[in-house]
N, C-alpha and C positions, 0 to 999 in steps of 0.2 A: 611798666610796659617794656621799655628797653633798658638794659643795664648800661652803665657807663662804658664798660668795656666794648660792648656791641656798637655803641654810638661812635667811639674813637676808632674802632676798626673800619666802620663804614666811611668815616670821614677820610681816613688814610686811603682807602680804596678809591674814593671819588677824586682825591687830589692826584693820585697816580694815573687815573684814567684821563684826566684833563691834560696832563703833561704829555702823554704819548699820542695825542690826536695830531695828525698832520693833515694839511689841506692839499688834496691831490688835484691835479689838473683835470678838467672835464674834456675828454676828447671830442665830445659832440660840439662844444663851443669852439675849440680850436678848428675843427673841420669846417664849421660854419664861417669862421673868420677867413680861412684859407680860400673858401669858395667865393665869398663875397668880394675878396680882393681880386680874384681872377688872375690870369697869367700876366696880362699887360699891366695890371694895376699894382703889382708887387713893388716895383721900383719907386713908384710915385706915391705909395701909400693911399691909393684911391680904390673905390669899389668898382666892380665891373658893371657895364650898362645893364645886363640882364638882372643883376642883383638889385640895382636901383629901381628898375621897372617893377620888379616883383614886390619890392618894399612899398612903393607908391601905390600899387594895386591893393595890397593888404590894408594900407592906410584908408584908401577910399572905401573899401568894403566895410571896415570897422566903423567908419563915420556914418555910412548909410544905415548900418544895423542900429546904431545909437539913435539916429534920427527916427527910424521906424519905431523904435522902442520908446520914444519921447524921453530919452535920458539926456537932455540938453546940457546939464552941468558937466558931463563927461567929455563933451566935444572939445577938440583943441586943434590948433592950426598945424599944418605940415611944415616941418623944418627942412628947408632945402639946404643941402650941404655941397651941391655940385660934385658929388662923388667922393669928397674927402671923408675919411673914416673918422668918426667922432667918438668911439668907445675907448 
């Protein structure tokens, strides 16, 4: 099916491609982190109040959808962090 030469060549190519891969920063995640910190929260490493309220609103919506869909095993409690960034 494949000759030994082709197999060796393919292995060399795959090894070279693995070495050259670099992990780039995701600008969307960086922007989200900057937004969630807010202007006042940068110094204290805390989230801004609108970001906390939005996160809690999304949590409540997600839990309501799970309740309506009767997926009780996926329900979990909300972890309050008082604004401290935990990522």
